[in-house]
MARLUM-554899 format. One record per atom (N, C-alpha, C): residue number from 1; chain; atom name; y, x, z. Coordinates in nm, 2 decimals. Each point is the difference from the previous one (the first is absolute). Example, Ala and Ser with C-alpha at 12.3 -4.5 7.8 and 13.67 -1.06 7.14 Angstrom:
2
> 1/A/N/-0.57/1.32/0.78
> 1/A/CA/0.12/-0.09/0.00
> 1/A/C/0.12/0.09/0.00
> 2/A/N/0.11/-0.04/-0.07
> 2/A/CA/0.11/0.09/0.00
> 2/A/C/0.11/-0.08/0.08
end
This chain:
103
> 1/A/N/-0.63/-1.13/2.98
> 1/A/CA/0.03/0.07/-0.15
> 1/A/C/0.04/0.13/0.00
> 2/A/N/-0.04/0.08/-0.05
> 2/A/CA/0.05/0.16/-0.01
> 2/A/C/0.11/-0.01/-0.09
> 3/A/N/0.14/0.10/0.05
> 3/A/CA/0.09/-0.02/-0.12
> 3/A/C/0.03/0.11/-0.02
> 4/A/N/0.03/0.07/-0.11
> 4/A/CA/0.12/0.09/-0.05
> 4/A/C/0.06/0.02/0.02
> 5/A/N/0.09/0.13/0.02
> 5/A/CA/0.15/0.02/-0.03
> 5/A/C/0.08/-0.08/-0.07
> 6/A/N/0.09/-0.05/0.02
> 6/A/CA/0.10/-0.10/-0.07
> 6/A/C/-0.08/-0.12/-0.09
> 7/A/N/-0.11/-0.02/0.06
> 7/A/CA/-0.07/-0.19/0.01
> 7/A/C/0.00/-0.07/0.03
> 8/A/N/0.05/-0.13/0.04
> 8/A/CA/-0.02/-0.07/0.07
> 8/A/C/-0.17/-0.10/-0.02
> 9/A/N/-0.04/-0.03/0.06
> 9/A/CA/-0.09/-0.12/0.00
> 9/A/C/0.07/-0.12/-0.05
> 10/A/N/-0.09/-0.05/-0.11
> 10/A/CA/0.09/-0.17/-0.05
> 10/A/C/-0.13/-0.10/0.03
> 11/A/N/-0.13/0.03/-0.05
> 11/A/CA/-0.10/-0.09/0.03
> 11/A/C/-0.14/0.03/-0.03
> 12/A/N/-0.11/-0.02/0.05
> 12/A/CA/-0.14/0.02/-0.05
> 12/A/C/-0.07/-0.06/-0.10
> 13/A/N/-0.03/0.06/-0.08
> 13/A/CA/-0.08/-0.07/-0.15
> 13/A/C/-0.13/0.02/0.02
> 14/A/N/-0.09/-0.09/-0.08
> 14/A/CA/-0.10/0.01/-0.01
> 14/A/C/-0.06/0.00/-0.15
> 15/A/N/-0.06/0.09/-0.08
> 15/A/CA/-0.04/0.04/-0.09
> 15/A/C/-0.13/-0.14/-0.06
> 16/A/N/0.01/-0.06/-0.10
> 16/A/CA/-0.09/-0.08/-0.06
> 16/A/C/-0.10/0.08/-0.07
> 17/A/N/-0.13/-0.11/0.01
> 17/A/CA/-0.10/0.04/-0.10
> 17/A/C/0.04/0.15/-0.10
> 18/A/N/0.07/0.01/-0.08
> 18/A/CA/0.03/0.09/-0.08
> 18/A/C/0.11/0.06/0.02
> 19/A/N/0.00/0.02/0.13
> 19/A/CA/0.09/0.09/0.07
> 19/A/C/0.19/0.00/-0.01
> 20/A/N/0.02/-0.10/-0.01
> 20/A/CA/0.13/-0.05/-0.03
> 20/A/C/0.08/0.00/0.16
> 21/A/N/0.13/0.04/0.00
> 21/A/CA/0.09/-0.10/0.06
> 21/A/C/0.12/-0.01/-0.05
> 22/A/N/0.02/-0.09/0.09
> 22/A/CA/0.15/-0.05/0.03
> 22/A/C/0.10/0.07/0.04
> 23/A/N/0.12/0.04/-0.07
> 23/A/CA/0.11/0.07/0.08
> 23/A/C/0.14/-0.04/-0.03
> 24/A/N/-0.03/-0.12/-0.01
> 24/A/CA/0.14/-0.08/-0.03
> 24/A/C/0.06/-0.02/0.13
> 25/A/N/-0.04/0.00/0.16
> 25/A/CA/0.03/-0.03/0.10
> 25/A/C/0.10/0.12/-0.01
> 26/A/N/-0.05/0.12/-0.04
> 26/A/CA/0.09/0.14/0.02
> 26/A/C/0.13/0.03/-0.13
> 27/A/N/0.00/-0.10/-0.09
> 27/A/CA/0.11/0.01/-0.08
> 27/A/C/-0.03/-0.01/-0.10
> 28/A/N/-0.07/0.03/-0.07
> 28/A/CA/-0.04/-0.04/-0.13
> 28/A/C/0.00/-0.09/-0.06
> 29/A/N/0.02/-0.02/-0.13
> 29/A/CA/0.03/-0.11/-0.06
> 29/A/C/-0.08/0.00/-0.18
> 30/A/N/-0.03/-0.10/-0.03
> 30/A/CA/-0.10/0.00/-0.15
> 30/A/C/0.07/0.08/-0.12
> 31/A/N/-0.09/0.05/-0.02
> 31/A/CA/0.02/0.13/-0.09
> 31/A/C/0.06/0.12/0.03
> 32/A/N/0.01/0.01/0.16
> 32/A/CA/0.03/0.13/0.02
> 32/A/C/-0.14/0.06/-0.04
> 33/A/N/0.07/0.17/-0.01
> 33/A/CA/-0.09/0.09/-0.05
> 33/A/C/0.00/0.14/0.09
> 34/A/N/-0.12/0.06/0.06
> 34/A/CA/-0.03/0.08/0.08
> 34/A/C/-0.05/0.13/-0.02
> 35/A/N/0.04/0.10/0.04
> 35/A/CA/-0.12/0.11/-0.04
> 35/A/C/-0.08/0.00/0.18
> 36/A/N/-0.12/0.06/-0.02
> 36/A/CA/-0.14/-0.07/0.16
> 36/A/C/-0.01/0.14/0.02
> 37/A/N/0.06/0.07/0.08
> 37/A/CA/-0.14/0.14/0.12
> 37/A/C/-0.04/-0.04/0.06
> 38/A/N/-0.06/0.09/0.04
> 38/A/CA/-0.08/-0.01/0.09
> 38/A/C/-0.05/0.15/0.08
> 39/A/N/0.02/0.01/0.14
> 39/A/CA/-0.04/0.13/0.06
> 39/A/C/-0.13/0.01/0.03
> 40/A/N/-0.04/0.11/0.08
> 40/A/CA/-0.15/0.00/0.01
> 40/A/C/-0.03/-0.07/0.13
> 41/A/N/0.10/-0.04/0.13
> 41/A/CA/0.01/-0.10/0.02
> 41/A/C/-0.03/-0.14/0.03
> 42/A/N/0.02/-0.03/-0.13
> 42/A/CA/-0.02/-0.16/-0.06
> 42/A/C/0.14/-0.05/-0.01
> 43/A/N/0.08/0.09/0.02
> 43/A/CA/0.14/-0.07/-0.04
> 43/A/C/0.07/-0.05/-0.08
> 44/A/N/0.04/-0.11/-0.08
> 44/A/CA/0.02/-0.03/-0.12
> 44/A/C/0.14/0.00/0.02
> 45/A/N/0.06/0.02/-0.11
> 45/A/CA/0.16/0.05/-0.03
> 45/A/C/0.01/-0.10/-0.09
> 46/A/N/0.12/-0.08/-0.05
> 46/A/CA/0.06/-0.07/-0.10
> 46/A/C/0.09/0.02/-0.04
> 47/A/N/0.04/0.07/-0.09
> 47/A/CA/0.16/0.07/-0.04
> 47/A/C/0.04/-0.13/-0.13
> 48/A/N/0.10/-0.07/-0.02
> 48/A/CA/0.04/-0.06/-0.07
> 48/A/C/0.06/0.12/-0.13
> 49/A/N/-0.01/-0.12/-0.10
> 49/A/CA/0.00/0.08/-0.16
> 49/A/C/0.06/-0.09/-0.04
> 50/A/N/0.10/0.05/-0.11
> 50/A/CA/0.05/-0.06/-0.09
> 50/A/C/-0.04/0.08/-0.16
> 51/A/N/0.01/-0.10/-0.06
> 51/A/CA/-0.05/0.01/-0.15
> 51/A/C/0.16/0.04/-0.08
> 52/A/N/0.00/0.09/-0.10
> 52/A/CA/0.03/0.03/-0.07
> 52/A/C/-0.01/0.01/-0.16
> 53/A/N/0.06/-0.01/-0.10
> 53/A/CA/-0.03/-0.02/-0.17
> 53/A/C/-0.06/0.22/0.00
> 54/A/N/-0.10/0.01/-0.01
> 54/A/CA/0.00/0.14/-0.08
> 54/A/C/0.14/0.06/-0.06
> 55/A/N/0.06/-0.06/-0.08
> 55/A/CA/0.09/0.07/-0.07
> 55/A/C/0.13/0.02/0.11
> 56/A/N/0.01/-0.07/0.13
> 56/A/CA/0.10/0.02/0.10
> 56/A/C/-0.08/0.13/0.07
> 57/A/N/-0.11/0.04/-0.01
> 57/A/CA/-0.02/0.09/0.09
> 57/A/C/0.04/0.14/0.01
> 58/A/N/0.00/0.01/-0.14
> 58/A/CA/0.13/0.16/-0.01
> 58/A/C/0.08/0.03/0.10
> 59/A/N/0.09/-0.11/0.01
> 59/A/CA/0.10/0.00/0.07
> 59/A/C/-0.03/0.05/0.13
> 60/A/N/-0.08/-0.06/0.07
> 60/A/CA/-0.08/0.00/0.12
> 60/A/C/-0.03/0.16/0.03
> 61/A/N/-0.08/0.08/-0.10
> 61/A/CA/-0.09/0.12/0.01
> 61/A/C/0.11/0.08/-0.05
> 62/A/N/0.09/0.01/-0.06
> 62/A/CA/0.15/0.09/-0.04
> 62/A/C/0.11/-0.03/0.11
> 63/A/N/0.02/0.11/0.06
> 63/A/CA/0.10/-0.05/0.08
> 63/A/C/0.13/0.07/-0.08
> 64/A/N/0.00/0.09/-0.07
> 64/A/CA/0.13/0.04/-0.08
> 64/A/C/0.07/-0.17/-0.05
> 65/A/N/-0.09/-0.08/-0.11
> 65/A/CA/-0.01/-0.10/-0.05
> 65/A/C/0.07/-0.11/0.08
> 66/A/N/-0.07/-0.03/0.12
> 66/A/CA/0.00/-0.10/0.14
> 66/A/C/0.14/0.05/0.05
> 67/A/N/0.03/0.13/-0.01
> 67/A/CA/0.16/-0.01/0.06
> 67/A/C/0.13/0.02/-0.11
> 68/A/N/-0.07/-0.02/-0.12
> 68/A/CA/0.14/0.03/-0.11
> 68/A/C/0.00/-0.16/0.03
> 69/A/N/-0.13/-0.14/-0.03
> 69/A/CA/0.01/-0.16/0.02
> 69/A/C/0.09/-0.02/0.04
> 70/A/N/-0.02/0.10/0.15
> 70/A/CA/0.07/-0.10/0.12
> 70/A/C/0.18/0.03/-0.02
> 71/A/N/0.02/0.12/-0.03
> 71/A/CA/0.16/0.04/-0.06
> 71/A/C/0.01/-0.10/-0.05
> 72/A/N/-0.02/0.00/-0.11
> 72/A/CA/0.03/-0.12/-0.09
> 72/A/C/0.01/-0.14/0.04
> 73/A/N/-0.12/0.00/0.07
> 73/A/CA/0.07/-0.16/0.06
> 73/A/C/0.12/0.00/0.07
> 74/A/N/-0.02/0.10/0.13
> 74/A/CA/0.08/-0.02/0.10
> 74/A/C/0.19/0.06/-0.11
> 75/A/N/0.02/0.09/-0.09
> 75/A/CA/0.11/-0.07/-0.06
> 75/A/C/0.01/-0.08/-0.10
> 76/A/N/-0.09/-0.10/-0.02
> 76/A/CA/0.01/-0.14/-0.07
> 76/A/C/0.09/-0.07/0.10
> 77/A/N/-0.14/-0.05/0.16
> 77/A/CA/0.08/-0.02/0.10
> 77/A/C/0.17/0.01/0.01
> 78/A/N/0.05/0.14/-0.02
> 78/A/CA/0.13/0.03/0.05
> 78/A/C/0.10/-0.04/-0.17
> 79/A/N/-0.06/-0.04/-0.09
> 79/A/CA/0.10/-0.02/-0.13
> 79/A/C/-0.01/0.06/-0.07
> 80/A/N/-0.03/0.14/0.05
> 80/A/CA/0.01/0.14/-0.13
> 80/A/C/-0.09/0.01/-0.11
> 81/A/N/-0.08/-0.13/0.01
> 81/A/CA/-0.10/0.00/-0.18
> 81/A/C/0.10/0.00/-0.11
> 82/A/N/-0.03/0.04/-0.10
> 82/A/CA/0.04/-0.06/-0.13
> 82/A/C/-0.11/-0.02/-0.08
> 83/A/N/0.06/-0.06/-0.13
> 83/A/CA/-0.08/-0.03/-0.12
> 83/A/C/-0.08/0.15/-0.07
> 84/A/N/-0.08/0.03/-0.04
> 84/A/CA/0.00/0.13/-0.08
> 84/A/C/-0.08/-0.05/-0.17
> 85/A/N/0.09/0.04/-0.08
> 85/A/CA/0.02/-0.06/-0.13
> 85/A/C/-0.13/-0.01/-0.06
> 86/A/N/-0.09/0.14/0.05
> 86/A/CA/-0.11/0.01/-0.08
> 86/A/C/-0.10/-0.09/0.08
> 87/A/N/0.01/-0.11/0.12
> 87/A/CA/-0.05/-0.06/0.04
> 87/A/C/0.01/-0.17/-0.05
> 88/A/N/0.14/0.01/0.00
> 88/A/CA/0.09/-0.14/-0.02
> 88/A/C/0.03/-0.05/-0.16
> 89/A/N/-0.09/0.13/-0.08
> 89/A/CA/0.07/-0.01/-0.12
> 89/A/C/-0.07/-0.19/-0.07
> 90/A/N/0.09/-0.10/-0.07
> 90/A/CA/-0.05/-0.11/-0.05
> 90/A/C/-0.04/-0.07/0.13
> 91/A/N/0.04/0.03/0.10
> 91/A/CA/-0.01/-0.08/0.15
> 91/A/C/0.13/-0.11/0.02
> 92/A/N/0.00/-0.12/0.05
> 92/A/CA/0.11/-0.07/0.02
> 92/A/C/0.00/-0.01/0.15
> 93/A/N/0.11/0.07/0.03
> 93/A/CA/0.02/0.04/0.15
> 93/A/C/0.10/-0.12/0.06
> 94/A/N/-0.03/-0.08/-0.08
> 94/A/CA/0.13/-0.12/0.09
> 94/A/C/-0.09/-0.07/0.07
> 95/A/N/0.07/-0.10/0.08
> 95/A/CA/-0.07/-0.10/0.08
> 95/A/C/-0.09/-0.17/-0.11
> 96/A/N/0.09/0.00/-0.07
> 96/A/CA/-0.07/-0.06/-0.14
> 96/A/C/-0.07/0.03/-0.08
> 97/A/N/-0.17/-0.07/-0.02
> 97/A/CA/-0.07/0.10/-0.03
> 97/A/C/0.01/-0.02/-0.17
> 98/A/N/0.08/-0.11/-0.04
> 98/A/CA/0.02/-0.03/-0.12
> 98/A/C/0.10/0.10/-0.06
> 99/A/N/0.08/0.08/0.09
> 99/A/CA/0.09/0.07/-0.04
> 99/A/C/0.14/-0.06/-0.03
> 100/A/N/0.00/-0.09/0.01
> 100/A/CA/0.13/-0.04/-0.04
> 100/A/C/0.09/-0.04/0.16
> 101/A/N/0.10/0.06/0.04
> 101/A/CA/0.10/0.04/0.12
> 101/A/C/0.09/-0.09/0.00
> 102/A/N/0.05/-0.10/-0.11
> 102/A/CA/0.10/-0.09/0.00
> 102/A/C/-0.09/-0.14/0.05
> 103/A/N/0.10/-0.07/0.05
> 103/A/CA/-0.07/-0.15/0.09
> 103/A/C/0.08/-0.07/-0.09
end
């Protein structure tokens, strides 16, 4: 079996009458998504994909926004985050969802 640099043979598969092959022996699971590429020599490359909601795509397309988001997450993890009055106005910030801090 011919191998490409960085790839290891896993198994041989035979396409069924509809041209389908099973890739579970290579580690694929139900509902996994792949981009399929093919070169002039007939090699097929499957690239694992992750689907994200369209409204989150702008974070990955905008490097400045992504960097700002990661800075904010890092600050929150370090305990440097503070409530913003204009965001939290009218919101109960206690652990008690009823707003009663007494026991």
